[in-house]
C-alpha positions as a LaTeX table, in Angstrom:
\begin{tabular}{lrrr}
\hline
Residue & $x$ (\AA) & $y$ (\AA) & $z$ (\AA) \\
\hline
Unk1 & 82.52 & 94.12 & 115.63 \\
Unk2 & 81.13 & 94.15 & 111.27 \\
Unk3 & 82.46 & 91.97 & 108.49 \\
Unk4 & 84.69 & 94.29 & 106.95 \\
Unk5 & 86.25 & 95.23 & 110.36 \\
Unk6 & 87.41 & 91.29 & 109.87 \\
Unk7 & 91.33 & 91.93 & 109.64 \\
Unk8 & 92.60 & 90.46 & 106.38 \\
Unk9 & 95.43 & 88.48 & 106.14 \\
Unk10 & 98.25 & 87.74 & 103.24 \\
Unk11 & 100.93 & 85.74 & 103.71 \\
Unk12 & 100.38 & 85.97 & 107.56 \\
Unk13 & 100.84 & 89.69 & 107.04 \\
Unk14 & 97.64 & 91.60 & 107.97 \\
Unk15 & 96.34 & 94.25 & 105.70 \\
Unk16 & 95.27 & 97.49 & 106.56 \\
Unk17 & 91.72 & 98.62 & 106.41 \\
Unk18 & 92.07 & 101.92 & 105.36 \\
Unk19 & 88.49 & 104.50 & 104.45 \\
Unk20 & 89.86 & 105.15 & 101.25 \\
Unk21 & 93.13 & 105.70 & 98.47 \\
Unk22 & 93.86 & 106.69 & 95.52 \\
Unk23 & 93.89 & 104.28 & 92.68 \\
Unk24 & 94.76 & 105.62 & 88.99 \\
Unk25 & 94.09 & 109.28 & 90.34 \\
Unk26 & 90.72 & 109.45 & 91.78 \\
Unk27 & 89.72 & 108.93 & 94.97 \\
Unk28 & 87.93 & 105.81 & 96.10 \\
Unk29 & 86.00 & 104.78 & 99.50 \\
Unk30 & 84.48 & 102.06 & 100.58 \\
Unk31 & 82.99 & 104.06 & 103.10 \\
Unk32 & 81.67 & 107.59 & 101.79 \\
Unk33 & 79.27 & 106.60 & 98.89 \\
Unk34 & 79.12 & 110.60 & 98.28 \\
Unk35 & 82.01 & 111.79 & 95.76 \\
Unk36 & 81.49 & 115.23 & 97.15 \\
Unk37 & 85.14 & 115.37 & 97.93 \\
Unk38 & 86.43 & 113.58 & 94.94 \\
Unk39 & 84.57 & 116.50 & 93.12 \\
Unk40 & 86.60 & 118.91 & 94.92 \\
Unk41 & 89.82 & 117.37 & 94.94 \\
Unk42 & 89.44 & 117.16 & 91.27 \\
Unk43 & 88.18 & 121.19 & 90.74 \\
Unk44 & 91.10 & 122.09 & 93.14 \\
Unk45 & 93.93 & 119.87 & 91.21 \\
Unk46 & 92.26 & 122.20 & 88.43 \\
Unk47 & 92.49 & 125.68 & 89.25 \\
Unk48 & 96.63 & 124.34 & 90.86 \\
Unk49 & 97.45 & 123.24 & 86.85 \\
Unk50 & 95.82 & 126.83 & 86.33 \\
Unk51 & 97.47 & 128.56 & 88.75 \\
Unk52 & 100.73 & 126.77 & 87.97 \\
Unk53 & 100.99 & 128.01 & 84.31 \\
Unk54 & 98.62 & 131.48 & 84.97 \\
Unk55 & 102.17 & 133.23 & 83.04 \\
Unk56 & 101.33 & 131.38 & 79.59 \\
Unk57 & 97.28 & 132.30 & 80.01 \\
Unk58 & 98.12 & 135.81 & 81.01 \\
Unk59 & 100.63 & 136.16 & 78.36 \\
Unk60 & 101.00 & 137.10 & 74.47 \\
Unk61 & 100.85 & 133.89 & 73.27 \\
Unk62 & 98.57 & 132.69 & 70.70 \\
Unk63 & 95.74 & 131.41 & 71.87 \\
Unk64 & 96.13 & 127.78 & 70.23 \\
Unk65 & 99.13 & 127.17 & 72.12 \\
Unk66 & 97.36 & 128.28 & 75.00 \\
Unk67 & 95.14 & 126.14 & 74.45 \\
Unk68 & 97.58 & 123.16 & 73.77 \\
Unk69 & 98.50 & 124.06 & 77.36 \\
Unk70 & 95.60 & 123.49 & 79.07 \\
Unk71 & 95.19 & 120.15 & 77.76 \\
Unk72 & 98.44 & 118.99 & 78.86 \\
Unk73 & 98.79 & 120.26 & 82.09 \\
Unk74 & 95.47 & 121.44 & 83.80 \\
Unk75 & 92.55 & 118.98 & 81.91 \\
Unk76 & 94.64 & 116.00 & 83.05 \\
Unk77 & 95.31 & 117.29 & 86.55 \\
Unk78 & 91.05 & 117.80 & 87.19 \\
Unk79 & 90.82 & 113.98 & 85.00 \\
Unk80 & 93.30 & 112.08 & 86.27 \\
Unk81 & 94.97 & 113.78 & 89.46 \\
Unk82 & 98.25 & 114.21 & 87.50 \\
Unk83 & 100.47 & 116.89 & 89.25 \\
Unk84 & 101.38 & 119.42 & 86.48 \\
\hline
\end{tabular}
């Protein structure tokens, strides 16, 4: 058994050992040093945010308003993992 696999306790309660978790919208992993999964998750979140607002982006409204929607709904999903 490796040192990292040793059970940890707080107030006599065993803390679960997980391979990865989300913190402030970013996937963190103690085992996987490769960031490919996090990058793919952010790309998917961005495309999902874009698809959720496709009617706005394809609509007959000004570029300025489209940019505001993109900046407030798509970019946060890509950078912070926020849901739109």
